[in-house]
PyMOL commands that place a pseudoatom at each C-alpha (Angstrom):
pseudoatom trace, name=CA, resn=MET, resi=1, chain=A, elem=C, hetatm=0, pos=[-10.270, 39.954, -10.711]
pseudoatom trace, name=CA, resn=ALA, resi=2, chain=A, elem=C, hetatm=0, pos=[-12.219, 40.013, -7.533]
pseudoatom trace, name=CA, resn=THR, resi=3, chain=A, elem=C, hetatm=0, pos=[-13.866, 42.801, -5.605]
pseudoatom trace, name=CA, resn=VAL, resi=4, chain=A, elem=C, hetatm=0, pos=[-12.097, 43.300, -2.292]
pseudoatom trace, name=CA, resn=TYR, resi=5, chain=A, elem=C, hetatm=0, pos=[-12.857, 46.021, 0.226]
pseudoatom trace, name=CA, resn=ALA, resi=6, chain=A, elem=C, hetatm=0, pos=[-10.307, 48.536, 1.322]
pseudoatom trace, name=CA, resn=LEU, resi=7, chain=A, elem=C, hetatm=0, pos=[-9.997, 50.806, 4.317]
pseudoatom trace, name=CA, resn=SER, resi=8, chain=A, elem=C, hetatm=0, pos=[-8.023, 54.097, 4.145]
pseudoatom trace, name=CA, resn=LEU, resi=9, chain=A, elem=C, hetatm=0, pos=[-5.778, 55.120, 7.026]
pseudoatom trace, name=CA, resn=LYS, resi=10, chain=A, elem=C, hetatm=0, pos=[-3.607, 58.155, 7.409]
pseudoatom trace, name=CA, resn=GLN, resi=11, chain=A, elem=C, hetatm=0, pos=[0.142, 57.474, 7.514]
pseudoatom trace, name=CA, resn=PRO, resi=12, chain=A, elem=C, hetatm=0, pos=[1.902, 56.375, 9.633]
pseudoatom trace, name=CA, resn=TRP, resi=13, chain=A, elem=C, hetatm=0, pos=[-1.066, 54.380, 10.932]
pseudoatom trace, name=CA, resn=ALA, resi=14, chain=A, elem=C, hetatm=0, pos=[-1.433, 52.420, 7.675]
pseudoatom trace, name=CA, resn=ALA, resi=15, chain=A, elem=C, hetatm=0, pos=[2.214, 51.401, 7.723]
pseudoatom trace, name=CA, resn=LEU, resi=16, chain=A, elem=C, hetatm=0, pos=[2.036, 50.473, 11.373]
pseudoatom trace, name=CA, resn=LEU, resi=17, chain=A, elem=C, hetatm=0, pos=[-0.956, 48.222, 10.740]
pseudoatom trace, name=CA, resn=VAL, resi=18, chain=A, elem=C, hetatm=0, pos=[0.647, 46.557, 7.706]
pseudoatom trace, name=CA, resn=GLY, resi=19, chain=A, elem=C, hetatm=0, pos=[3.861, 46.196, 9.684]
pseudoatom trace, name=CA, resn=GLY, resi=20, chain=A, elem=C, hetatm=0, pos=[2.061, 44.428, 12.478]
pseudoatom trace, name=CA, resn=ARG, resi=21, chain=A, elem=C, hetatm=0, pos=[2.885, 47.103, 15.090]
pseudoatom trace, name=CA, resn=LYS, resi=22, chain=A, elem=C, hetatm=0, pos=[-0.778, 48.191, 15.301]
pseudoatom trace, name=CA, resn=THR, resi=23, chain=A, elem=C, hetatm=0, pos=[-3.525, 45.576, 15.419]
pseudoatom trace, name=CA, resn=ILE, resi=24, chain=A, elem=C, hetatm=0, pos=[-6.586, 47.770, 16.131]
pseudoatom trace, name=CA, resn=GLU, resi=25, chain=A, elem=C, hetatm=0, pos=[-7.849, 50.675, 14.021]
pseudoatom trace, name=CA, resn=VAL, resi=26, chain=A, elem=C, hetatm=0, pos=[-10.193, 52.998, 15.949]
pseudoatom trace, name=CA, resn=ARG, resi=27, chain=A, elem=C, hetatm=0, pos=[-13.231, 54.475, 14.274]
pseudoatom trace, name=CA, resn=SER, resi=28, chain=A, elem=C, hetatm=0, pos=[-16.372, 56.368, 15.368]
pseudoatom trace, name=CA, resn=TRP, resi=29, chain=A, elem=C, hetatm=0, pos=[-18.618, 53.890, 13.569]
pseudoatom trace, name=CA, resn=PRO, resi=30, chain=A, elem=C, hetatm=0, pos=[-19.003, 50.096, 13.808]
pseudoatom trace, name=CA, resn=THR, resi=31, chain=A, elem=C, hetatm=0, pos=[-18.787, 47.477, 11.059]
pseudoatom trace, name=CA, resn=ALA, resi=32, chain=A, elem=C, hetatm=0, pos=[-20.076, 43.931, 10.622]
pseudoatom trace, name=CA, resn=ARG, resi=33, chain=A, elem=C, hetatm=0, pos=[-17.549, 43.419, 7.769]
pseudoatom trace, name=CA, resn=ARG, resi=34, chain=A, elem=C, hetatm=0, pos=[-15.033, 40.611, 8.339]
pseudoatom trace, name=CA, resn=GLY, resi=35, chain=A, elem=C, hetatm=0, pos=[-12.355, 39.038, 6.219]
pseudoatom trace, name=CA, resn=ARG, resi=36, chain=A, elem=C, hetatm=0, pos=[-9.542, 40.255, 4.045]
pseudoatom trace, name=CA, resn=ILE, resi=37, chain=A, elem=C, hetatm=0, pos=[-9.327, 44.041, 3.738]
pseudoatom trace, name=CA, resn=LEU, resi=38, chain=A, elem=C, hetatm=0, pos=[-6.887, 46.073, 1.614]
pseudoatom trace, name=CA, resn=ILE, resi=39, chain=A, elem=C, hetatm=0, pos=[-5.067, 48.704, 3.573]
pseudoatom trace, name=CA, resn=HIS, resi=40, chain=A, elem=C, hetatm=0, pos=[-4.929, 52.071, 1.763]
pseudoatom trace, name=CA, resn=ALA, resi=41, chain=A, elem=C, hetatm=0, pos=[-2.569, 54.787, 2.746]
pseudoatom trace, name=CA, resn=ALA, resi=42, chain=A, elem=C, hetatm=0, pos=[-4.446, 58.124, 2.517]
pseudoatom trace, name=CA, resn=ARG, resi=43, chain=A, elem=C, hetatm=0, pos=[-3.043, 61.047, 0.499]
pseudoatom trace, name=CA, resn=VAL, resi=44, chain=A, elem=C, hetatm=0, pos=[-2.858, 63.114, 3.696]
pseudoatom trace, name=CA, resn=SER, resi=45, chain=A, elem=C, hetatm=0, pos=[-0.595, 62.043, 6.567]
pseudoatom trace, name=CA, resn=ASP, resi=46, chain=A, elem=C, hetatm=0, pos=[-1.073, 62.480, 10.278]
pseudoatom trace, name=CA, resn=GLU, resi=47, chain=A, elem=C, hetatm=0, pos=[1.636, 64.999, 11.091]
pseudoatom trace, name=CA, resn=ARG, resi=48, chain=A, elem=C, hetatm=0, pos=[1.383, 64.813, 14.865]
pseudoatom trace, name=CA, resn=PRO, resi=49, chain=A, elem=C, hetatm=0, pos=[4.736, 63.848, 16.386]
pseudoatom trace, name=CA, resn=ALA, resi=50, chain=A, elem=C, hetatm=0, pos=[3.088, 61.264, 18.673]
pseudoatom trace, name=CA, resn=ALA, resi=51, chain=A, elem=C, hetatm=0, pos=[1.990, 59.266, 15.672]
pseudoatom trace, name=CA, resn=TRP, resi=52, chain=A, elem=C, hetatm=0, pos=[5.466, 59.240, 14.015]
pseudoatom trace, name=CA, resn=ALA, resi=53, chain=A, elem=C, hetatm=0, pos=[7.156, 58.264, 17.305]
pseudoatom trace, name=CA, resn=TYR, resi=54, chain=A, elem=C, hetatm=0, pos=[6.097, 54.680, 16.595]
pseudoatom trace, name=CA, resn=VAL, resi=55, chain=A, elem=C, hetatm=0, pos=[7.869, 54.592, 13.188]
pseudoatom trace, name=CA, resn=ASP, resi=56, chain=A, elem=C, hetatm=0, pos=[11.372, 53.093, 13.136]
pseudoatom trace, name=CA, resn=ALA, resi=57, chain=A, elem=C, hetatm=0, pos=[13.876, 52.891, 10.297]
pseudoatom trace, name=CA, resn=GLU, resi=58, chain=A, elem=C, hetatm=0, pos=[12.347, 49.606, 9.060]
pseudoatom trace, name=CA, resn=LEU, resi=59, chain=A, elem=C, hetatm=0, pos=[8.934, 51.213, 8.508]
pseudoatom trace, name=CA, resn=GLU, resi=60, chain=A, elem=C, hetatm=0, pos=[10.032, 54.715, 7.503]
pseudoatom trace, name=CA, resn=LEU, resi=61, chain=A, elem=C, hetatm=0, pos=[9.803, 54.301, 3.733]
pseudoatom trace, name=CA, resn=LEU, resi=62, chain=A, elem=C, hetatm=0, pos=[6.516, 52.528, 3.878]
pseudoatom trace, name=CA, resn=ALA, resi=63, chain=A, elem=C, hetatm=0, pos=[5.081, 55.188, 6.293]
pseudoatom trace, name=CA, resn=ARG, resi=64, chain=A, elem=C, hetatm=0, pos=[6.081, 57.958, 3.807]
pseudoatom trace, name=CA, resn=THR, resi=65, chain=A, elem=C, hetatm=0, pos=[4.117, 56.198, 0.987]
pseudoatom trace, name=CA, resn=CYS, resi=66, chain=A, elem=C, hetatm=0, pos=[0.730, 57.858, 0.431]
pseudoatom trace, name=CA, resn=GLY, resi=67, chain=A, elem=C, hetatm=0, pos=[-2.214, 57.669, -1.964]
pseudoatom trace, name=CA, resn=GLY, resi=68, chain=A, elem=C, hetatm=0, pos=[-2.608, 53.978, -2.600]
pseudoatom trace, name=CA, resn=ILE, resi=69, chain=A, elem=C, hetatm=0, pos=[-2.831, 50.388, -1.479]
pseudoatom trace, name=CA, resn=ILE, resi=70, chain=A, elem=C, hetatm=0, pos=[0.117, 49.249, 0.636]
pseudoatom trace, name=CA, resn=GLY, resi=71, chain=A, elem=C, hetatm=0, pos=[-1.066, 46.051, 2.228]
pseudoatom trace, name=CA, resn=MET, resi=72, chain=A, elem=C, hetatm=0, pos=[-3.850, 43.819, 3.469]
pseudoatom trace, name=CA, resn=ALA, resi=73, chain=A, elem=C, hetatm=0, pos=[-4.948, 42.187, 6.666]
pseudoatom trace, name=CA, resn=GLU, resi=74, chain=A, elem=C, hetatm=0, pos=[-7.795, 40.073, 8.016]
pseudoatom trace, name=CA, resn=LEU, resi=75, chain=A, elem=C, hetatm=0, pos=[-10.522, 42.060, 9.786]
pseudoatom trace, name=CA, resn=ALA, resi=76, chain=A, elem=C, hetatm=0, pos=[-11.384, 39.699, 12.614]
pseudoatom trace, name=CA, resn=ASP, resi=77, chain=A, elem=C, hetatm=0, pos=[-13.569, 41.741, 15.030]
pseudoatom trace, name=CA, resn=CYS, resi=78, chain=A, elem=C, hetatm=0, pos=[-15.121, 45.057, 15.920]
pseudoatom trace, name=CA, resn=THR, resi=79, chain=A, elem=C, hetatm=0, pos=[-14.966, 45.926, 19.628]
pseudoatom trace, name=CA, resn=PRO, resi=80, chain=A, elem=C, hetatm=0, pos=[-16.972, 48.751, 21.146]
pseudoatom trace, name=CA, resn=TYR, resi=81, chain=A, elem=C, hetatm=0, pos=[-15.163, 50.968, 23.638]
pseudoatom trace, name=CA, resn=ARG, resi=82, chain=A, elem=C, hetatm=0, pos=[-17.829, 52.434, 25.889]
pseudoatom trace, name=CA, resn=SER, resi=83, chain=A, elem=C, hetatm=0, pos=[-15.466, 53.767, 28.586]
pseudoatom trace, name=CA, resn=LEU, resi=84, chain=A, elem=C, hetatm=0, pos=[-12.133, 55.391, 28.792]
pseudoatom trace, name=CA, resn=GLU, resi=85, chain=A, elem=C, hetatm=0, pos=[-10.831, 52.419, 30.863]
pseudoatom trace, name=CA, resn=ALA, resi=86, chain=A, elem=C, hetatm=0, pos=[-11.789, 49.905, 28.079]
pseudoatom trace, name=CA, resn=PHE, resi=87, chain=A, elem=C, hetatm=0, pos=[-10.145, 52.150, 25.449]
pseudoatom trace, name=CA, resn=VAL, resi=88, chain=A, elem=C, hetatm=0, pos=[-6.961, 52.571, 27.464]
pseudoatom trace, name=CA, resn=SER, resi=89, chain=A, elem=C, hetatm=0, pos=[-6.772, 48.812, 28.170]
pseudoatom trace, name=CA, resn=ASP, resi=90, chain=A, elem=C, hetatm=0, pos=[-6.183, 48.181, 24.446]
pseudoatom trace, name=CA, resn=ARG, resi=91, chain=A, elem=C, hetatm=0, pos=[-3.763, 51.122, 23.979]
pseudoatom trace, name=CA, resn=ALA, resi=92, chain=A, elem=C, hetatm=0, pos=[-0.824, 48.846, 23.120]
pseudoatom trace, name=CA, resn=LYS, resi=93, chain=A, elem=C, hetatm=0, pos=[-2.871, 47.475, 20.243]
pseudoatom trace, name=CA, resn=HIS, resi=94, chain=A, elem=C, hetatm=0, pos=[-4.352, 50.711, 18.768]
pseudoatom trace, name=CA, resn=LEU, resi=95, chain=A, elem=C, hetatm=0, pos=[-1.527, 53.093, 19.857]
pseudoatom trace, name=CA, resn=ASN, resi=96, chain=A, elem=C, hetatm=0, pos=[-3.894, 56.060, 20.458]
pseudoatom trace, name=CA, resn=GLU, resi=97, chain=A, elem=C, hetatm=0, pos=[-3.520, 58.490, 23.320]
pseudoatom trace, name=CA, resn=PRO, resi=98, chain=A, elem=C, hetatm=0, pos=[-6.195, 58.280, 26.059]
pseudoatom trace, name=CA, resn=GLU, resi=99, chain=A, elem=C, hetatm=0, pos=[-7.327, 61.806, 25.000]
pseudoatom trace, name=CA, resn=TRP, resi=100, chain=A, elem=C, hetatm=0, pos=[-8.612, 60.301, 21.698]
pseudoatom trace, name=CA, resn=PHE, resi=101, chain=A, elem=C, hetatm=0, pos=[-11.464, 58.570, 23.443]
pseudoatom trace, name=CA, resn=VAL, resi=102, chain=A, elem=C, hetatm=0, pos=[-14.726, 60.362, 22.618]
pseudoatom trace, name=CA, resn=PRO, resi=103, chain=A, elem=C, hetatm=0, pos=[-17.816, 59.197, 24.500]
pseudoatom trace, name=CA, resn=PRO, resi=104, chain=A, elem=C, hetatm=0, pos=[-20.254, 57.616, 24.267]
pseudoatom trace, name=CA, resn=VAL, resi=105, chain=A, elem=C, hetatm=0, pos=[-18.495, 54.969, 22.176]
pseudoatom trace, name=CA, resn=LEU, resi=106, chain=A, elem=C, hetatm=0, pos=[-15.596, 54.304, 19.728]
pseudoatom trace, name=CA, resn=TYR, resi=107, chain=A, elem=C, hetatm=0, pos=[-15.024, 51.100, 17.824]
pseudoatom trace, name=CA, resn=GLY, resi=108, chain=A, elem=C, hetatm=0, pos=[-11.855, 49.064, 17.525]
pseudoatom trace, name=CA, resn=PHE, resi=109, chain=A, elem=C, hetatm=0, pos=[-11.453, 47.121, 14.284]
pseudoatom trace, name=CA, resn=THR, resi=110, chain=A, elem=C, hetatm=0, pos=[-9.175, 44.185, 15.094]
pseudoatom trace, name=CA, resn=PHE, resi=111, chain=A, elem=C, hetatm=0, pos=[-6.869, 43.131, 12.374]
pseudoatom trace, name=CA, resn=ASP, resi=112, chain=A, elem=C, hetatm=0, pos=[-4.572, 40.076, 12.141]
pseudoatom trace, name=CA, resn=LYS, resi=113, chain=A, elem=C, hetatm=0, pos=[-2.321, 38.405, 9.454]
pseudoatom trace, name=CA, resn=PRO, resi=114, chain=A, elem=C, hetatm=0, pos=[-1.042, 41.734, 7.980]
pseudoatom trace, name=CA, resn=GLN, resi=115, chain=A, elem=C, hetatm=0, pos=[0.679, 41.486, 4.667]
pseudoatom trace, name=CA, resn=TRP, resi=116, chain=A, elem=C, hetatm=0, pos=[2.608, 44.043, 2.721]
pseudoatom trace, name=CA, resn=VAL, resi=117, chain=A, elem=C, hetatm=0, pos=[1.844, 44.375, -0.987]
pseudoatom trace, name=CA, resn=PRO, resi=118, chain=A, elem=C, hetatm=0, pos=[3.681, 46.440, -3.682]
pseudoatom trace, name=CA, resn=PHE, resi=119, chain=A, elem=C, hetatm=0, pos=[2.303, 49.967, -3.757]
pseudoatom trace, name=CA, resn=HIS, resi=120, chain=A, elem=C, hetatm=0, pos=[-0.598, 50.522, -6.035]
pseudoatom trace, name=CA, resn=PRO, resi=121, chain=A, elem=C, hetatm=0, pos=[-1.826, 54.117, -6.503]
pseudoatom trace, name=CA, resn=TYR, resi=122, chain=A, elem=C, hetatm=0, pos=[-5.531, 54.293, -5.787]
pseudoatom trace, name=CA, resn=PRO, resi=123, chain=A, elem=C, hetatm=0, pos=[-8.079, 56.912, -4.666]
pseudoatom trace, name=CA, resn=GLY, resi=124, chain=A, elem=C, hetatm=0, pos=[-9.356, 56.324, -1.170]
pseudoatom trace, name=CA, resn=TRP, resi=125, chain=A, elem=C, hetatm=0, pos=[-12.567, 56.903, 0.733]
pseudoatom trace, name=CA, resn=MET, resi=126, chain=A, elem=C, hetatm=0, pos=[-13.566, 57.596, 4.332]
pseudoatom trace, name=CA, resn=ARG, resi=127, chain=A, elem=C, hetatm=0, pos=[-15.233, 54.255, 4.910]
pseudoatom trace, name=CA, resn=PHE, resi=128, chain=A, elem=C, hetatm=0, pos=[-14.784, 50.806, 3.346]
pseudoatom trace, name=CA, resn=PHE, resi=129, chain=A, elem=C, hetatm=0, pos=[-14.635, 51.040, -0.433]
pseudoatom trace, name=CA, resn=PRO, resi=130, chain=A, elem=C, hetatm=0, pos=[-14.575, 48.368, -3.174]
pseudoatom trace, name=CA, resn=VAL, resi=131, chain=A, elem=C, hetatm=0, pos=[-11.473, 47.740, -5.231]
pseudoatom trace, name=CA, resn=GLU, resi=132, chain=A, elem=C, hetatm=0, pos=[-11.210, 45.442, -8.218]
pseudoatom trace, name=CA, resn=TRP, resi=133, chain=A, elem=C, hetatm=0, pos=[-8.126, 43.429, -7.203]
pseudoatom trace, name=CA, resn=ASP, resi=134, chain=A, elem=C, hetatm=0, pos=[-6.066, 40.978, -9.169]
pseudoatom trace, name=CA, resn=GLU, resi=135, chain=A, elem=C, hetatm=0, pos=[-3.610, 39.384, -6.728]
pseudoatom trace, name=CA, resn=THR, resi=136, chain=A, elem=C, hetatm=0, pos=[-1.422, 37.966, -9.522]
pseudoatom trace, name=CA, resn=ALA, resi=137, chain=A, elem=C, hetatm=0, pos=[-1.084, 41.351, -11.274]
pseudoatom trace, name=CA, resn=ALA, resi=138, chain=A, elem=C, hetatm=0, pos=[-0.610, 43.031, -7.860]
pseudoatom trace, name=CA, resn=GLY, resi=139, chain=A, elem=C, hetatm=0, pos=[2.394, 40.814, -7.108]
pseudoatom trace, name=CA, resn=VAL, resi=140, chain=A, elem=C, hetatm=0, pos=[0.728, 39.168, -4.023]
pseudoatom trace, name=CA, resn=ALA, resi=141, chain=A, elem=C, hetatm=0, pos=[1.623, 35.678, -3.223]
pseudoatom trace, name=CA, resn=THR, resi=142, chain=A, elem=C, hetatm=0, pos=[-1.448, 33.539, -2.566]
pseudoatom trace, name=CA, resn=PRO, resi=143, chain=A, elem=C, hetatm=0, pos=[-0.945, 31.582, 0.697]
pseudoatom trace, name=CA, resn=SER, resi=144, chain=A, elem=C, hetatm=0, pos=[-0.930, 27.853, 0.389]
pseudoatom trace, name=CA, resn=PRO, resi=145, chain=A, elem=C, hetatm=0, pos=[-3.715, 25.910, 2.080]
for i in range(1, 145): cmd.bond("trace and resi %d" % i, "trace and resi %d" % (i + 1))
show_as sticks, trace
zoom trace
């Protein structure tokens, strides 16, 4: 067992990140954390139609899964958005409407290497939270070097 940090996202955003359709998660706070992060699907979904418009048949089931770990990805960077123009320039990566920008700054957590994992019910938290994670028991294939 190892302690791995997780980040909770509302659905369908968690599924979009794990599915590689969304590579930036926007938050109002920065992070210095880097490395592998478990992706947690919050118990409450984002019901706005604009969010669900990005979900196709391939991601539908995963996007309807709530209240646990659904994947992992590498947190590679944290980019500050200090202007609406900067925020909009990355829209294809974070999928948020321009109206979501709130001055003076938002932060984009850049993820890569997303990987789906079998669902594991787990309580979430608003910021990063530690999870005791056993990849073997979780059914996660460890990448070869």
